[in-house]
N, C-alpha and C positions, 0 to 999 in steps of 0.2 A: 468533514469535520476539520477545522483549522485550529492549530494552536502554535504559539510562538515561544521560542526559548531565547532569552537574552544572553549573549556571550560576547564579552569585551566590546559592547556597543553594537554588535551585529545580531540580528534576529534570525534564528532558525525556525522555519515554519513547517509544520506537518499538516497535511491536508488529506482528509479522507474523502475520496471520490465515490465511496460506496461502503456499506457496512454489512451487506449480505454475503452469505457464503454457503457452500454446499451445492450439489448439482440441482436440487429442486428449487432452492432459493434463487439460484442463477437463472434457471429456466423461467420461473414465474416472475422474476424481477420485482418481487414485493419489496425488496431492498436493492439498491444499486450494487453493482459488483465490479466497480472500477479500480479497486485497490486503493493505495494512498501514495502521496508524494511527500518527499522531504526536500524542502527548498532552502537554499542558502546555508548549507553546511560546508564550511570552508569555501564558500562562493560557488558551490556546485548544487545542481538540482537533480533529484532522482525520483523515478517512478517505481514503486514496489508492487509486484504481483498485479499487473494490469489485466484484470479479467474482462469479461464481456461488457462493452460499453465504456471502457476506460477513455478512449479518444473523445467520444461524445461528452462524457462527464467532465473531461478536462476543459473543453470550451464552455460547457454549461456553467461551470463555477468560476469562469473568468481567467483561466490559465492558458498558456501557450505551449503546446507540446514541442515546439521547435527549440525552446530554451532548455531542454533536458540535457544533462551531462551524462546520464546513465540510466539503465533499466536493470532492475533486479527481478529475477524469476526464481521462486523457491523450489518448485517441483512441477511435474508434468501432468497437471490436472487443468482442465479447460478454464475453470473459474479463477485460475491464477496466471495463465499465460495467453489467453485468447487474443488480446490486443497488443501483444509485445512487438510483433513485427511492424505494424503500422506506426507505432511510437518510435521504433528505431528508424523507420523511413523519415519521420518528422525530424528526429534528432540529427540525421545526416543530410537533411535537405533533399529528400527524395533519392537517397543513395548516390548523391553527386559529390559528397565530400567525406573525407575520413575524419570521424569525430566520435567522441564519447566512449563509454565503457559498458559492456554487457556482463552482468554478474549472474551466474546461474549454476545450478547443480549439474552433476554429470548427466543425468537424464535429460535435462533441458538443453544443454549444449551439444552433447555427443550421442545421447540415447543410451538407455540401459535396459537390457532385456526387452520387455514389451512396452516400455515407457519412452516416449520421445524419439528423436530430438524434437523440440518444440520451436526452435528458431533455426531457420534454414542456413546452410553454409553461405548462401548469397547474402542474407541479412546480417550474418556475422562478419562479413568480409570488409566492412567499412568502419568497424569499431574495434577497440581492444576487447578481448574477452578474458574474464577472470573466473576460473573454475573454483567453486566453493565446496569445501568438504568439512564435515564435522571436526571441530577442535583445531582446524587450521586457520592461521591468521595471515592475511595478506594486506599490503598497503597499496592503496590506490587513491589518487587525487588528494594526498595528504591526510587520508583517513584510514585508520585501522579497521578492517572488516574481518570478523570472525564467523566462520560457519558454525552452526549449532545443530546438534543431533535432533532428529525427529523420529517418531514411530508412526508411520502413515502408510497408505496404500502404495505410494511410490517409495521403494526402499532406498533410493538415492536422494530423496528430498532433504532439504536443509532449512533451518531458520538462519537468522543473522543477528549479529550485534555490531553496531557501528560505534566506534570510539574516536571522538574528535576532541583532542586536548583534555582528555579525562572525563568528558561528558558522554555518557553511554545511552544509546537508544537500542533496545532489544525487541526483536520480533520473533515470535515462536513459529510462525507459519502454522500449517495444519499438523497437529501431532496429538497422539494420545499422551496421557500423563505417565511419567515414569520417574523413579526416585532421583535420577541424575539430572532431571530437567532443570531444577533450580540452580545447580552448579553451572550448567551451560549458559545461564543468563545472569550469573553472579555480577553484582555491582551495577546493574541497570538503574539509571535514574528514571527513565521512562520505559515501561514494559508494555508492549502491545501484543495481545494474545488472541488467537483464534479460539473463540468459545462458542461452540455450535449449539449446545443444549443447556437448558436451565436445570437447577437442582442437582440431584445425583444421577440423572438419567443420561449417562454417557453412552457412546457407541464406539466401536473399534476405530482407532486412529484419530479420534477427536477428543477435545476436552469439554467438560460440563462445568457448571458454576462451582461445584465442590472441588473439582480439580484445580480451578483457577484460584480458589482460596488457598489450597495447599501450596501452589506455586508462589503466590504473593507472599505467604508467610516465610518461605525460604529465601526469595530474592530480596524482599523488603525494598521495593522501588519507592520513589517519591510520588509518582503518579502511575496508575495502571489503566489501560484502555482495553476494553473487550470489544472485539469486532468479529467479522466473518460469522455473523449470526444466522443460524438455521431457522427454518420455519417454526419449529417448536419454541425456540427462544423468542422469536419475534411475536408469536401469539401469546407468550407468557409475560410480556411486558419487560423488556431488557432493563429499563430504568429501575424498576423495582428490584430486579436481580442485582444490579450494580449497587444499590443502596444496602442490600443484605450483605453483599461481599465486603463493602466498605466498613460496615458496622462490625463484622467479624474479624477483619484484618487490621483495622485502624489506618488503612491506606485509602487515599482518595481514588475512587474507581469510577470511571466514566464509561457508560454504554454508548458506543459510537452510533450515530445516525447520520444519514446523508445530509451534508451541509452544515452540521454542527461545527462551531468554531469557538476556540477559547485561547487565551494567552497564558503562557507559563513563564514565570520569572526564573531565570537560570539559577540564581542564588537561592531561591525559595520556590520550587515548582509547585508546592502545595497551594500557593496563592495564585489565583487566576480569575479572570472575568469572562463569563460565557457570552459569546456573541454568535447567535445562531439564526439560520434560516428557519422559518416555520416548518414543522414536521409535516403539516398538511400540504405544503407546497412540495417538499422534498419527495414524499412518497408518490406523488402524482407523476413524477418524471416528466416526459416531454409533453404531457397534457397540461402541465402548469404553464399558464401564459407568462407569468413573471420569469420563470427560469427559461422558457423557450425564447422569449424576446431577448433575454440577456445572452443566451447561447448564440442566437442568430446575429446579433449586433457584434459580439466579440469575434466570431469566426469571420464575418465580413471585413471588419477592420483589419484583422491580422492578415487575411488573404490580400487585401489591398496593399498593406505595408510590405508584404513579401513578393509582390508582383506575381501573384498566382492565379490570375484570370486567364487560364490557358485557352478556354473555349473562345473568349472574347478576342484574344490575340490572334487565334487562328482565323476567325471571321474577318478581322481587319486585314490580315495578310492576303486573304482571298480577294477582298474588294480592291486592294491595291494591285 
């Protein structure tokens, strides 16, 4: 899913490379699980929670992992960190240059009890690392990043709120609902939440639609996006759930799906125009000829541009 935020003539772009979440959704790949990107926020590009398939989906939707400025990983569950290390390798040109920033929870970067670490010391060695903890604010790349509290299986997990010149994008990550959650994401212009289940049918450590309604009513964002959808949510029609939530809260609510795109006006985020891939193509993943051709063409062109034909180079050297 793509959408753009206009800020002083510069567009910030958010791209969802997957809308599925939870272990069974990730295993089945009924929805992609590549996380999402924030591009051109103060000239920087970030990949958030790169789960299984994040690298492939990056190429599939026409992006280049080499232009990343940083990677965020909220907690030590596979559907959030699986592709982090290969994206870090792309960001650092195969670990040959020092570049970028890795943002992560204690469990992700250092390990906590039985969780993590999820990113090896080797992969952390070529980038700056920023440890995120609830209610602590750090500044990196000219952006304020606040860690937000979660209640989830990984007790050291966090969400984040990015604040660039007063425009705030909040991400809950995986968390159950609790009374202070709204305060954690106070002031968010765009609220992105992991909403695993429809209706009132919540499970420990995750939110359902009812929880999302309560959170939106407290935060009062301009736009709310529900992602990290579990199998029950996917089967229950997330679009219908989003419409119900929007009707009850008065806030524009979008149910993310793989490849959905829309533009958001910075001064009035409620006004946007949806530009989307067909859902029938998106859910087919690599069996979709349209997406597969695009992925193959994009990855070939980028490899050529970056002189990455290693096998061909080796053969030429042997002939000479």
